[in-house]
C-alpha positions in Angstrom: 31.2 31.4 -8.8 30.4 32.9 -5.5 29.1 30.6 -2.6 26.5 32.0 -0.5 26.2 31.7 2.9 22.9 31.8 4.5 21.9 31.4 8.4 18.4 32.3 9.5 16.9 33.6 6.3 16.3 30.4 3.8 14.5 31.6 1.2 17.6 32.6 -1.1 18.9 28.7 -0.2 15.5 27.4 -1.1 15.6 29.5 -4.6 18.8 28.2 -5.6 17.7 24.6 -4.9 14.8 24.8 -6.9 16.9 25.9 -10.0 18.8 22.9 -9.7 22.1 24.5 -7.6 23.8 22.6 -4.7 23.4 23.9 -1.2 25.3 22.4 1.9 23.0 21.7 4.8 23.4 21.2 8.2 22.4 17.9 10.3 22.6 16.2 13.5 25.3 14.1 12.1 27.4 15.9 9.3 26.9 18.5 6.8 25.3 17.1 3.5 25.3 18.4 -0.2 22.1 18.8 -1.0 20.5 19.3 -4.3 16.9 18.5 -6.0 16.6 14.8 -5.8 14.2 14.8 -8.4 16.6 17.1 -10.8 18.9 14.6 -13.0 21.4 17.4 -13.5 21.4 18.4 -9.9 22.2 15.2 -8.9 24.6 14.5 -12.0 26.2 17.7 -10.2 26.6 16.0 -6.7 28.5 13.3 -8.3 30.7 15.4 -10.3 31.8 18.0 -7.4 32.0 15.3 -5.0 34.1 12.8 -7.2 31.5 10.2 -6.2 31.5 7.0 -7.9 28.5 6.4 -10.3 28.1 3.1 -8.8 26.9 4.6 -5.4 23.4 5.5 -5.0 22.3 8.3 -3.2 19.7 8.6 -0.3 16.9 11.5 -0.1 16.4 13.7 2.7 12.9 14.2 3.6 10.4 16.4 5.8 9.0 13.5 7.3 7.6 10.1 7.3 4.5 11.3 5.4 6.5 11.1 2.5 7.7 7.9 2.5 4.7 7.1 0.2 5.4 9.6 -2.2 8.8 8.1 -3.1 8.7 4.9 -2.2 6.3 1.7 -2.8 5.9 -1.8 -1.3 6.2 0.0 2.2 6.4 -2.3 5.3 4.8 -1.4 8.4 8.2 -1.7 9.8 9.4 1.2 7.8 6.7 3.5 9.7 7.6 1.8 13.0 11.2 3.2 12.8 10.8 6.5 11.0 8.1 7.0 14.3 10.8 6.3 16.5 14.1 7.8 15.0 13.1 10.6 12.6 14.4 13.2 12.6 17.4 11.5 13.4 20.2 9.3 12.3 18.7 6.9 10.3 18.6 6.0 6.8 15.4 3.7 5.3 16.1 1.8 2.2 13.1 0.9 0.2 11.9 0.1 -3.2 11.5 3.4 -5.1 8.9 4.9 -7.5 9.4 4.5 -10.8 10.2 8.8 -11.0 12.8 9.0 -9.0 15.9 9.7 -11.2 17.8 6.8 -12.2 21.3 8.5 -11.6 20.3 8.9 -7.8 19.6 5.2 -7.8 23.1 4.6 -9.6 21.4 1.6 -11.6 19.2 -0.1 -8.6 15.8 -0.2 -7.7 15.9 1.3 -3.9 16.3 4.2 -2.3 17.2 5.6 1.2 15.2 8.0 2.8 16.3 10.1 5.8 15.0 12.9 7.8 17.3 15.0 9.2 17.2 16.0 13.3 18.2 19.9 12.1 15.7 22.6 12.6 17.3 24.9 9.7 17.5 21.8 7.0 13.9 20.6 7.9 12.5 24.1 7.1 14.5 24.3 3.6 12.9 20.6 3.0 9.6 22.4 4.0 9.9 25.7 2.0 11.4 23.7 -1.4 8.9 20.6 -1.1 11.6 18.6 -2.6 13.4 15.8 -1.4 17.4 16.6 -1.0 20.0 14.3 -2.7 22.8 15.1 -0.2 25.6 13.1 0.4 28.1 14.1 2.9 29.7 17.3 2.0 33.1 16.6 1.6 35.2 15.0 -1.8 35.2 11.6 -1.7 38.0 10.0 0.5 38.2 12.8 2.4 36.8 13.5 6.4 33.3 14.5 6.3 32.6 18.1 7.4 31.3 19.2 10.8 30.7 22.6 9.9 30.2 25.1 7.5 34.0 26.4 7.6 35.3 23.1 6.8 32.4 22.9 3.7 33.8 25.9 2.5 37.4 24.5 2.8 36.1 21.6 0.3 34.0 23.5 -2.1 34.2 27.2 -1.7 33.2 28.6 -5.4 32.0 25.4 -6.7 28.9 25.1 -5.1 26.0 27.9 -4.7 25.6 28.2 -1.3 26.1 26.7 2.4 23.7 27.2 5.0 25.5 27.5 8.8 23.6 25.8 11.3 26.6 25.8 13.6 28.9 22.5 14.6 26.9 18.8 14.2 26.5 17.3 17.5 27.1 13.7 16.5 29.8 14.0 13.5 29.4 10.4 12.4 27.3 9.5 9.2 23.6 7.9 9.8 22.8 4.2 10.2 21.6 2.7 7.0 19.1 -0.2 7.0 17.3 -2.0 4.2 14.4 -2.8 4.4 13.4 -3.4 0.7 13.9 -7.0 1.5 13.8 -9.9 4.0 15.8 -10.1 6.2 16.3 -6.3 6.7 20.1 -5.9 6.8 22.3 -3.0 8.0 23.9 -1.4 4.9 26.1 0.9 7.0 27.0 1.1 10.3 26.7 4.3 11.9 25.5 7.0 14.4 22.8 4.8 15.4 23.4 1.1 16.9 22.1 -2.2 15.5 21.0 -3.4 18.5 18.8 0.1 18.7 17.0 -0.6 15.7 16.5 -4.1 16.0 15.0 -3.5 19.2 12.9 -1.0 18.2 11.5 -3.4 14.9 10.9 -6.2 18.2 8.8 -3.6 20.1 6.6 -3.6 17.2 6.2 -7.4 17.1 3.0 -9.2 17.7 3.3 -10.9 20.8 0.9 -13.6 22.1 1.6 -15.0 25.5 0.4 -18.7 26.1 0.3 -20.2 29.8 -1.4 -23.1 31.6 -0.1 -26.1 33.3 1.4 -29.4 31.9 -1.0 -31.5 30.0 -3.2 -28.6 29.5 -2.6 -28.5 25.6 -0.4 -25.4 25.2 1.2 -27.2 22.2 -1.9 -27.2 20.1 -2.5 -23.4 20.4 0.9 -22.9 19.6 1.1 -24.8 16.5 -2.2 -22.7 15.6 -0.1 -19.6 16.1 3.3 -21.1 14.0 0.3 -21.9 11.1 -0.3 -18.2 11.2 3.8 -17.0 10.7 4.7 -16.7 14.1 8.1 -17.6 15.8 7.3 -19.9 19.0 9.6 -19.4 21.7 9.2 -22.0 24.3 10.8 -20.5 27.5 11.3 -23.7 29.4 13.2 -25.1 26.8 15.3 -21.7 26.4 16.0 -22.3 29.9 17.5 -26.0 29.4 19.1 -24.7 26.4 20.6 -21.9 28.8 21.6 -24.4 31.4 23.7 -26.3 29.2 25.5 -23.4 27.2 25.4 -20.4 29.4 28.2 -20.2 31.7 27.1 -16.9 33.1 23.9 -18.6 34.1 25.7 -21.8 35.3 27.8 -19.6 37.5 25.1 -17.5 39.2 23.3 -20.4 40.2 26.6 -22.1 41.4 26.7 -19.3 43.5 23.3 -19.4 45.1 23.4 -23.1 44.7 26.6 -24.5 45.4 25.3 -28.0 46.8 23.6 -28.3 42.9 26.9 -28.0 41.2 28.7 -30.9 39.2 31.3 -31.3 37.0 31.1 -27.7 36.2 27.5 -27.3 35.6 24.6 -27.7 37.5 23.1 -31.2 38.1 19.2 -30.5 37.8 17.7 -33.2 39.8 20.0 -31.6 42.8 18.5 -28.7 42.1 15.2 -29.3 41.5 15.3 -31.2 45.0 16.6 -27.9 46.9 14.1 -25.8 45.4 11.0 -27.9 45.2 11.3 -28.1 49.5 12.4 -24.5 50.2 9.9 -21.6 49.3 12.4 -19.2 49.4 15.0 -21.1 47.3 12.1 -21.4 44.7 12.0 -17.7 44.6 15.6 -17.3 44.0 15.7 -20.0 41.1 12.9 -18.2 39.6 14.8 -14.8 40.2 18.2 -15.6 38.6 16.6 -18.0 35.2 13.6 -15.2 34.5 16.3 -12.7 33.7 18.9 -14.8 31.7 15.5 -16.1 30.2 14.2 -13.0 29.2 17.6 -11.6 27.9 17.5 -14.9 25.5 14.0 -14.1 24.5 14.7 -10.6 23.7 17.8 -11.5 21.9 15.9 -14.3 19.6 13.0 -11.5 19.2 14.9 -9.2 17.7 16.6 -11.7 15.4 13.0 -12.5 14.4 11.9 -8.6 13.7 15.3 -8.3 11.6 14.7 -11.1 9.8 11.1 -9.3 8.8 8.7 -11.3 10.9 5.5 -9.8 13.0 4.1 -12.1 15.0 5.7 -14.3 18.0 4.3 -16.6 20.6 6.0 -16.8 24.3 5.0 -20.4 25.7 6.1 -20.4 29.4 4.1 -21.7 32.8 5.6 -18.9 34.7 4.7 -16.5 31.7 3.2 -13.8 34.2 5.2 -14.1 37.0 8.4 -13.9 34.7 7.4 -10.0 33.6 7.5 -11.6 30.0 3.4 -11.5 30.3 3.9 -7.6 30.0 5.9 -7.9 26.6 2.4 -9.7 25.2 -0.4 -8.1 23.9 -2.6 -10.7 24.9 -2.0 -13.4 27.6 -3.9 -16.8 26.7 -4.5 -19.5 29.3 -5.0 -22.9 28.4 -6.5 -24.6 30.8 -8.0 -28.8 31.0 -9.8 -30.9 33.4 -7.5 -32.3 35.8 -7.9 -35.9 34.7 -7.4 -35.3 31.2 -4.4 -34.0 32.0 -3.4 -36.7 34.1 -3.9 -38.7 31.2 -2.2 -36.5 28.8 1.2 -36.3 30.8 1.5 -40.0 31.2 1.0 -40.7 27.9 3.2 -37.8 26.8 6.0 -38.4 29.2 5.7 -42.4 29.9 5.3 -42.0 33.5 2.7 -43.0 36.2 0.0 -41.4 37.6 1.5 -40.6 40.9 4.1 -38.7 39.0 1.5 -36.9 36.9 -0.4 -35.8 39.6 2.6 -34.4 41.8 3.7 -32.8 38.6 0.2 -31.0 38.4 0.1 -30.3 42.3 3.6 -28.5 41.8 2.1 -25.9 39.6 -0.3 -23.3 39.6 -4.2 -24.1 39.8 -6.4 -23.0 37.4 -8.0 -19.7 39.4 -4.3 -18.4 39.1 -4.6 -18.2 35.2 -8.6 -17.3 35.2 -7.1 -14.3 37.4 -4.3 -12.9 35.4 -4.8 -13.9 32.0 -6.9 -12.0 29.3 -8.3 -14.5 27.9 -8.7 -18.6 28.6 -9.0 -21.5 26.2 -10.7 -24.8 27.8 -9.2 -27.7 26.6 -12.0 -31.0 28.0 -12.9 -32.4 24.3 -11.1 -34.2 21.6 -7.8 -32.6 20.0 -9.3 -31.9 16.5 -12.4 -29.8 18.7 -9.6 -28.2 20.3 -7.3 -27.2 17.1 -10.6 -25.8 15.8 -11.0 -23.7 18.6 -7.4 -22.2 18.6 -7.8 -21.4 15.0 -11.2 -19.4 15.6 -9.8 -17.8 18.6 -6.5 -16.7 16.9 -8.0 -15.6 14.0 -10.1 -13.4 15.6 -7.6 -12.0 17.6 -5.1 -11.1 14.3 -7.5 -9.7 12.5 -9.0 -7.8 15.2 -6.0 -5.8 15.9 -4.5 -6.4 12.1 
């Protein structure tokens, strides 16, 4: 057999693939050994030529995200989001396969990986044939993945029908494989694309509702309602206190700015409060430090939630807007209540006197701030049952209107 080399004119390579031949193709990562992914005979030859174990499934190269629905079922919205962000590119997305995909491709399973390669010649070839390509790396199993056509010919000259010479590959490392076929989502192979990039892209697709308002306003009821709708609820104030106990970097940053608040290798919260509440400049510095660390931790939790398959999250913070986390939310909702009702709730909840409850409220932002900066405001001036019903009605409408 003579292995043909193709450069600009791909009609011959397309014809070889339609007839069941094998053609090595360039991608942005490494060269792949392509065959018609719907032709069981062609796929079997890939296994034979590579010496690939039959228990290892193959992925399919496709021309774009629109082909997901052709070859896969039960496609979560996160798959389209990742494709929109990273395709064409070095990401293989594993989904439930349609029944007509040859079993030899799936190696006995029911899932298939899809990848849209970022190389103009291979994309053109995919469009010319109208076929998905089963295309593992174009090397014998156990050998180095080829980065140019010359290396492919060194492996398979005379054993395959053709090679598309697209020049050297830019990355030289296989694609990252992520499975969205079940929850939690999993990285099956680390490759050219980092896991953090994938998790961040999924987190960017989360629906995030921000809840803010002063102490005693009733934010907890709003948050419990969102939790009932399946949201991950993140209390940013609790996050800050956890970091204060466990994050050495935050403690060091605070100790450097507020040395008088240091105590036994940590931070004395009472001493810190005494410093910042009597000095607006010190409070501003505290917020700048704490907000940075809290935002990083919130993003970490959002990424973890997104990789777990979550789609909805709620952020709770009095300083949600000034911290910058409000910009992360599709909607920021302020929860407001009558001052006297707030005092009663704080006294009952925290077992403190009226004077301390009033002082706490007076130290926080007034209603006008939330009215001016929030997208919507929920008033909690009645009984608990009425406010719970209001929250359920409101959030149901919000989630349905953009769902």
